[in-house]
OpenMM code with the backbone's topology and positions (N, CA, C; nanometers):
from openmm import Vec3, app, unit

residues = "MET ASP ALA PHE ILE ILE LEU LEU SER LEU PHE ALA LEU ALA VAL PHE LEU GLY VAL GLU LEU ILE THR LYS VAL PRO PRO THR LEU HIS THR PRO LEU MET SER GLY SER ASN ALA ILE SER GLY ILE THR ILE VAL GLY ALA ILE LEU ALA THR GLY SER GLY GLU ALA PRO GLY VAL LEU VAL GLN LEU LEU GLY PHE ILE ALA ILE VAL PHE ALA THR ILE ASN VAL VAL GLY GLY PHE MET VAL THR ASN ARG MET LEU LYS MET PHE LYS ARG ARG GLY".split()
positions = [
    Vec3(11.8221, 10.8528, 4.0867),
    Vec3(11.6672, 10.8615, 4.0455),
    Vec3(11.6106, 10.7294, 4.0839),
    Vec3(11.6648, 10.6148, 4.1074),
    Vec3(11.6239, 10.5004, 4.1583),
    Vec3(11.6024, 10.5130, 4.3084),
    Vec3(11.6715, 10.5829, 4.3800),
    Vec3(11.6366, 10.6088, 4.5266),
    Vec3(11.5204, 10.6953, 4.5425),
    Vec3(11.4876, 10.7954, 4.4697),
    Vec3(11.3956, 10.8598, 4.4693),
    Vec3(11.2557, 10.8086, 4.4449),
    Vec3(11.2583, 10.7208, 4.3305),
    Vec3(11.1468, 10.6266, 4.3157),
    Vec3(11.1039, 10.5476, 4.4372),
    Vec3(11.2221, 10.4792, 4.4946),
    Vec3(11.1886, 10.3854, 4.5961),
    Vec3(11.1382, 10.4602, 4.7218),
    Vec3(11.1910, 10.5726, 4.7393),
    Vec3(11.1497, 10.6583, 4.8636),
    Vec3(11.0030, 10.7162, 4.8481),
    Vec3(10.9645, 10.7492, 4.7220),
    Vec3(10.8395, 10.7871, 4.6682),
    Vec3(10.7319, 10.6869, 4.6884),
    Vec3(10.7656, 10.5411, 4.6494),
    Vec3(10.6863, 10.4484, 4.6739),
    Vec3(10.6594, 10.4005, 4.8102),
    Vec3(10.7736, 10.4243, 4.8874),
    Vec3(10.7724, 10.3900, 5.0296),
    Vec3(10.6662, 10.4906, 5.1033),
    Vec3(10.6763, 10.6153, 5.0605),
    Vec3(10.5846, 10.7232, 5.1281),
    Vec3(10.4395, 10.7035, 5.0834),
    Vec3(10.4234, 10.6743, 4.9694),
    Vec3(10.2766, 10.6309, 4.9214),
    Vec3(10.2299, 10.5155, 4.9930),
    Vec3(10.3062, 10.4114, 5.0182),
    Vec3(10.2679, 10.2948, 5.0984),
    Vec3(10.2441, 10.3244, 5.2244),
    Vec3(10.3207, 10.4133, 5.2979),
    Vec3(10.3010, 10.4539, 5.4430),
    Vec3(10.1812, 10.5251, 5.4450),
    Vec3(10.1395, 10.6307, 5.3483),
    Vec3(10.0172, 10.7125, 5.3628),
    Vec3(9.8885, 10.6193, 5.3630),
    Vec3(9.9046, 10.5197, 5.2389),
    Vec3(9.7896, 10.4382, 5.2303),
    Vec3(9.7673, 10.3403, 5.3467),
    Vec3(9.8647, 10.2875, 5.4077),
    Vec3(9.8507, 10.2098, 5.5324),
    Vec3(9.7969, 10.2844, 5.6505),
    Vec3(9.8548, 10.4142, 5.6668),
    Vec3(9.8064, 10.5141, 5.7701),
    Vec3(9.6555, 10.5283, 5.7525),
    Vec3(9.6051, 10.5469, 5.6422),
    Vec3(9.4674, 10.5872, 5.6218),
    Vec3(9.3932, 10.4664, 5.6529),
    Vec3(9.4281, 10.3479, 5.6010),
    Vec3(9.3446, 10.2274, 5.6393),
    Vec3(9.3334, 10.2035, 5.7801),
    Vec3(9.4495, 10.2115, 5.8433),
    Vec3(9.4612, 10.1919, 5.9845),
    Vec3(9.3652, 10.2799, 6.0744),
    Vec3(9.3754, 10.4017, 6.0268),
    Vec3(9.2868, 10.4990, 6.1076),
    Vec3(9.1378, 10.4799, 6.0890),
    Vec3(9.1010, 10.4545, 5.9563),
    Vec3(8.9644, 10.4282, 5.9516),
    Vec3(8.9077, 10.3184, 5.9955),
    Vec3(8.9825, 10.2210, 6.0229),
    Vec3(8.9421, 10.0778, 6.0975),
    Vec3(8.9345, 10.0832, 6.2312),
    Vec3(8.9880, 10.1958, 6.3124),
    Vec3(8.9798, 10.2125, 6.4512),
    Vec3(8.8661, 10.2577, 6.5091),
    Vec3(8.7956, 10.1938, 6.5924),
    Vec3(8.6646, 10.2474, 6.6514),
    Vec3(8.6988, 10.3694, 6.7363),
    Vec3(8.5906, 10.4602, 6.7398),
    Vec3(8.5869, 10.5890, 6.7965),
    Vec3(8.6419, 10.5716, 6.9500),
    Vec3(8.6091, 10.4728, 7.0197),
    Vec3(8.6510, 10.4680, 7.1644),
    Vec3(8.7920, 10.4410, 7.1846),
    Vec3(8.8683, 10.4116, 7.0670),
    Vec3(9.0193, 10.3896, 7.0902),
    Vec3(9.1026, 10.5170, 7.0377),
    Vec3(9.0349, 10.6033, 6.9840),
    Vec3(9.0992, 10.7058, 6.8992),
    Vec3(9.1962, 10.7798, 7.0240),
    Vec3(9.1576, 10.8260, 7.1345),
    Vec3(9.2173, 10.8923, 7.2405),
    Vec3(9.3292, 10.8207, 7.2847),
    Vec3(9.3099, 10.6920, 7.3238),
    Vec3(9.4267, 10.6338, 7.3781),
    Vec3(9.5414, 10.6132, 7.2575),
    Vec3(9.5008, 10.5965, 7.1397),
    Vec3(9.5909, 10.5874, 7.0331),
    Vec3(9.6547, 10.7356, 7.0121),
    Vec3(9.6021, 10.8241, 7.0507),
    Vec3(9.6570, 10.9624, 7.0251),
    Vec3(9.7867, 10.9910, 7.1258),
    Vec3(9.7734, 10.9222, 7.2320),
    Vec3(9.8888, 10.9367, 7.3297),
    Vec3(10.0045, 10.8550, 7.2616),
    Vec3(9.9872, 10.7458, 7.2066),
    Vec3(10.0840, 10.6748, 7.1320),
    Vec3(10.1576, 10.7564, 7.0223),
    Vec3(10.0553, 10.8077, 6.9532),
    Vec3(10.1125, 10.8912, 6.8306),
    Vec3(10.1973, 11.0245, 6.8804),
    Vec3(10.1534, 11.0731, 6.9912),
    Vec3(10.2338, 11.1863, 7.0490),
    Vec3(10.3784, 11.1432, 7.0632),
    Vec3(10.4127, 11.0291, 7.1293),
    Vec3(10.5398, 10.9680, 7.1366),
    Vec3(10.6091, 10.9626, 7.0065),
    Vec3(10.5374, 10.9267, 6.9058),
    Vec3(10.6026, 10.8968, 6.7663),
    Vec3(10.6066, 11.0229, 6.7047),
    Vec3(10.5226, 11.1335, 6.7158),
    Vec3(10.5548, 11.2597, 6.6712),
    Vec3(10.6599, 11.3282, 6.7471),
    Vec3(10.6926, 11.3005, 6.8729),
    Vec3(10.7900, 11.3628, 6.9298),
    Vec3(10.9356, 11.3242, 6.8789),
    Vec3(10.9377, 11.1831, 6.8285),
    Vec3(11.0686, 11.1249, 6.7814),
    Vec3(11.0836, 11.1932, 6.6282),
    Vec3(10.9622, 11.2181, 6.5673),
    Vec3(10.9687, 11.2733, 6.4374),
    Vec3(11.0146, 11.4233, 6.4496),
    Vec3(10.9950, 11.4847, 6.5391),
    Vec3(11.0227, 11.6347, 6.5805),
    Vec3(11.1962, 11.6363, 6.5945),
    Vec3(11.2339, 11.5559, 6.6673),
    Vec3(11.3819, 11.5300, 6.7083),
    Vec3(11.4439, 11.5105, 6.5655),
    Vec3(11.4050, 11.3963, 6.4919),
    Vec3(11.4748, 11.3582, 6.3896),
    Vec3(11.4707, 11.4775, 6.2684),
    Vec3(11.3447, 11.5497, 6.2584),
    Vec3(11.3438, 11.6569, 6.1522),
    Vec3(11.4388, 11.7824, 6.1959),
    Vec3(11.4490, 11.8069, 6.3289),
    Vec3(11.5365, 11.8893, 6.3826),
    Vec3(11.6777, 11.8646, 6.3419),
    Vec3(11.7211, 11.7427, 6.3717),
    Vec3(11.8485, 11.6886, 6.3356),
    Vec3(11.8875, 11.6976, 6.1771),
    Vec3(11.7883, 11.6677, 6.1130),
    Vec3(11.8139, 11.6584, 5.9729),
    Vec3(11.8137, 11.8024, 5.9132),
    Vec3(11.7256, 11.8883, 5.9664),
    Vec3(11.7103, 12.0275, 5.9101),
    Vec3(11.8527, 12.1138, 5.9484),
    Vec3(11.8830, 12.0914, 6.0824),
    Vec3(11.9998, 12.1664, 6.1400),
    Vec3(12.1369, 12.1122, 6.1115),
    Vec3(12.1497, 11.9927, 6.0441),
    Vec3(12.2759, 11.9614, 6.0235),
    Vec3(12.3514, 12.0315, 5.9088),
    Vec3(12.4722, 12.0473, 5.9402),
    Vec3(12.5574, 12.1209, 5.8213),
    Vec3(12.5735, 12.0410, 5.6956),
    Vec3(12.5308, 11.9124, 5.7036),
    Vec3(12.5629, 11.8304, 5.5973),
    Vec3(12.4481, 11.8233, 5.4898),
    Vec3(12.3370, 11.9132, 5.5276),
    Vec3(12.2201, 11.9021, 5.4431),
    Vec3(12.2366, 11.9305, 5.3051),
    Vec3(12.2009, 11.8580, 5.2132),
    Vec3(12.2278, 11.8648, 5.0599),
    Vec3(12.1808, 11.9991, 4.9932),
    Vec3(12.0685, 12.0680, 5.0709),
    Vec3(12.0228, 12.1811, 4.9876),
    Vec3(11.8915, 12.2388, 5.0674),
    Vec3(11.8416, 12.3196, 5.0047),
    Vec3(11.7432, 12.3990, 5.0462),
    Vec3(11.6239, 12.2939, 5.0593),
    Vec3(11.5896, 12.2151, 4.9644),
    Vec3(11.4720, 12.1229, 4.9537),
    Vec3(11.4685, 12.0463, 5.0905),
    Vec3(11.5773, 12.0024, 5.1367),
    Vec3(11.5868, 11.9089, 5.2629),
    Vec3(11.5606, 12.0013, 5.3807),
    Vec3(11.6054, 12.1246, 5.3762),
    Vec3(11.5703, 12.2049, 5.4968),
    Vec3(11.4275, 12.2487, 5.4918),
    Vec3(11.3576, 12.2686, 5.3762),
    Vec3(11.2325, 12.3116, 5.3660),
    Vec3(11.1332, 12.1945, 5.4164),
    Vec3(11.1653, 12.0716, 5.3590),
    Vec3(11.0931, 11.9617, 5.4179),
    Vec3(11.1091, 11.9196, 5.5667),
    Vec3(11.2376, 11.9496, 5.6002),
    Vec3(11.2557, 11.9343, 5.7558),
    Vec3(11.1773, 12.0344, 5.8263),
    Vec3(11.1704, 12.1591, 5.7920),
    Vec3(11.0781, 12.2531, 5.8583),
    Vec3(10.9416, 12.2266, 5.8638),
    Vec3(10.9059, 12.1769, 5.7341),
    Vec3(10.7518, 12.1390, 5.7282),
    Vec3(10.7198, 12.0183, 5.8189),
    Vec3(10.8188, 11.9284, 5.8181),
    Vec3(10.7935, 11.8154, 5.9181),
    Vec3(10.7911, 11.8584, 6.0583),
    Vec3(10.8654, 11.9352, 6.0945),
    Vec3(10.8740, 12.0076, 6.2424),
    Vec3(10.7394, 12.0725, 6.2631),
    Vec3(10.7006, 12.1336, 6.1675),
    Vec3(10.5594, 12.2169, 6.1942),
    Vec3(10.4524, 12.1054, 6.2152),
    Vec3(10.4406, 12.0240, 6.1266),
    Vec3(10.3174, 11.9236, 6.1272),
    Vec3(10.3220, 11.8503, 6.2551),
    Vec3(10.4531, 11.7901, 6.2863),
    Vec3(10.4633, 11.7008, 6.3986),
    Vec3(10.4258, 11.7895, 6.5394),
    Vec3(10.4637, 11.9121, 6.5334),
    Vec3(10.4383, 11.9998, 6.6543),
    Vec3(10.2925, 12.0146, 6.6598),
    Vec3(10.2294, 12.0397, 6.5520),
    Vec3(10.0862, 12.0646, 6.5619),
    Vec3(10.0020, 11.9344, 6.6072),
    Vec3(10.0691, 11.8145, 6.5735),
    Vec3(10.0064, 11.6845, 6.6035),
    Vec3(10.0219, 11.6678, 6.7516),
    Vec3(10.1586, 11.6836, 6.8055),
    Vec3(10.1780, 11.6764, 6.9387),
    Vec3(10.0809, 11.7722, 7.0336),
    Vec3(10.0813, 11.8844, 6.9990),
    Vec3(10.0233, 11.9889, 7.0910),
    Vec3(9.8618, 11.9339, 7.0658),
    Vec3(9.8114, 11.9211, 6.9682),
    Vec3(9.6658, 11.8769, 6.9507),
    Vec3(9.6420, 11.7500, 7.0220),
    Vec3(9.7274, 11.6582, 7.0321),
    Vec3(9.7105, 11.5351, 7.0935),
    Vec3(9.7046, 11.5373, 7.2369),
    Vec3(9.7951, 11.6450, 7.2989),
    Vec3(9.7985, 11.6523, 7.4509),
    Vec3(9.6714, 11.7410, 7.4738),
    Vec3(9.6356, 11.8275, 7.3953),
    Vec3(9.4998, 11.9106, 7.4282),
    Vec3(9.3848, 11.7935, 7.4244),
    Vec3(9.3586, 11.7111, 7.3422),
    Vec3(9.2637, 11.6020, 7.3363),
    Vec3(9.2778, 11.5130, 7.4443),
    Vec3(9.3831, 11.4707, 7.4962),
    Vec3(9.4095, 11.3719, 7.5916),
    Vec3(9.3708, 11.4562, 7.7330),
    Vec3(9.4194, 11.5786, 7.7435),
    Vec3(9.3843, 11.6611, 7.8673),
    Vec3(9.2306, 11.6896, 7.8655),
    Vec3(9.1585, 11.6983, 7.7620),
    Vec3(9.0255, 11.7296, 7.7826),
    Vec3(8.9512, 11.6060, 7.8261),
    Vec3(8.9987, 11.4698, 7.7724),
    Vec3(8.9428, 11.3510, 7.7949),
    Vec3(8.9684, 11.3174, 7.9406),
    Vec3(9.0768, 11.3462, 8.0026),
    Vec3(9.1017, 11.3121, 8.1337),
    Vec3(9.0217, 11.4051, 8.2292),
    Vec3(8.9978, 11.5292, 8.1840),
    Vec3(8.9194, 11.6107, 8.2737),
    Vec3(8.7588, 11.5481, 8.2827),
    Vec3(8.7294, 11.4815, 8.1719),
    Vec3(8.5902, 11.4372, 8.1839),
    Vec3(8.5648, 11.3215, 8.2823),
    Vec3(8.6898, 11.2603, 8.3167),
    Vec3(8.6862, 11.1513, 8.4297),
    Vec3(8.7010, 11.1975, 8.5759),
    Vec3(8.7361, 11.3195, 8.5862),
    Vec3(8.7582, 11.3810, 8.7186),
    Vec3(8.6288, 11.3980, 8.7822),
    Vec3(8.6304, 11.3726, 8.9186),
    Vec3(8.5083, 11.3886, 8.9879),
    Vec3(8.4852, 11.5493, 9.0262),
    Vec3(8.3566, 11.5872, 9.0129),
    Vec3(8.3255, 11.7191, 9.0247),
    Vec3(8.3037, 11.7550, 9.1940),
    Vec3(8.3447, 11.8674, 9.2281),
    Vec3(8.3304, 11.9157, 9.3592),
    Vec3(8.4404, 11.8933, 9.4666),
] * unit.nanometer
topology = app.Topology()
chain = topology.addChain("A")
for resn in residues:
    res = topology.addResidue(resn, chain)
    for name in ("N", "CA", "C"):
        topology.addAtom(name, app.Element.getBySymbol(name[0]), res)
């Protein structure tokens, strides 16, 4: 039970810090930061796949949370690449 409380408080701290960081970033820096977050989300996908697919998973809850992490990280990566691609198209010369 102590480990659960520690992990829950760590998660709450990460959410709070993430929200504070994102709200302080000026709009001109959002797209470059999206590229960096794509790399982090890629690492999250690999970790979630390993945690979900390992034979030593303690139960259905771990597999469910791993699947949810895979889905959200994949959405983040695909959306980030779409935004980055759109931004790069804006800088191409016409004609």
